[in-house]
C-alpha positions in Angstrom: 128.6 83.6 97.7 125.1 84.4 98.9 122.2 84.9 96.6 121.3 88.6 96.1 118.0 90.1 94.9 118.3 92.1 91.7 118.4 95.8 92.4 115.8 98.2 91.1 116.7 101.2 88.9 116.3 103.4 92.0 118.8 101.3 93.9 121.2 101.4 91.0 121.0 105.2 91.0 121.5 105.3 94.8 124.5 103.0 94.5 126.1 105.2 91.8 125.5 108.3 93.9 127.2 106.5 96.8 130.1 105.6 94.6 130.4 109.3 93.5 130.9 110.2 97.2 132.9 107.1 98.1 130.6 105.9 100.8 129.6 102.5 99.5 129.5 99.8 102.2 130.7 96.3 101.7 127.3 94.6 101.6 126.1 97.0 98.9 129.3 96.6 97.0 129.0 92.8 97.0 125.4 93.0 95.8 126.4 95.4 93.0 129.3 93.2 92.0 127.1 90.1 91.9 124.6 91.9 89.7 127.3 93.2 87.4 128.7 89.6 87.0 125.1 88.4 86.3 123.9 91.0 83.7 126.9 93.3 83.0 127.7 96.9 84.0 125.5 98.6 81.5 122.8 99.8 84.0 125.5 101.3 86.2 127.2 102.9 83.3 123.9 104.5 82.0 123.1 105.7 85.5 126.6 107.1 85.9 126.5 109.0 82.6 123.1 110.5 83.3 124.0 111.5 86.9 127.3 113.0 85.6 125.5 115.0 83.0 122.9 116.2 85.5 125.7 117.3 87.8 127.5 119.2 85.0 124.3 121.0 83.9 123.5 121.8 87.5 126.9 123.4 88.1 126.6 125.3 84.8 123.1 126.6 85.8 124.3 127.7 89.2 127.3 129.6 87.6 125.0 131.2 85.0 122.6 132.4 87.8 125.4 133.7 89.9 127.0 135.5 87.0 123.7 137.0 85.9 123.1 138.5 89.4 126.6 140.2 89.5 
């Protein structure tokens, strides 16, 4: 396996967003897998939880705004 550079937090967030939509390419997947094997999945888990909560709160806010305008 080739040596990969450790991803930054911004890259991890971008990678989790790509996984949400199912558009991760093989090169990024391999880089993520190598990083997870090296340090564990905790950074991806934290980013996933934060992004999921942001999504839920965003949907709730949009629904609240729409219902308030009706």
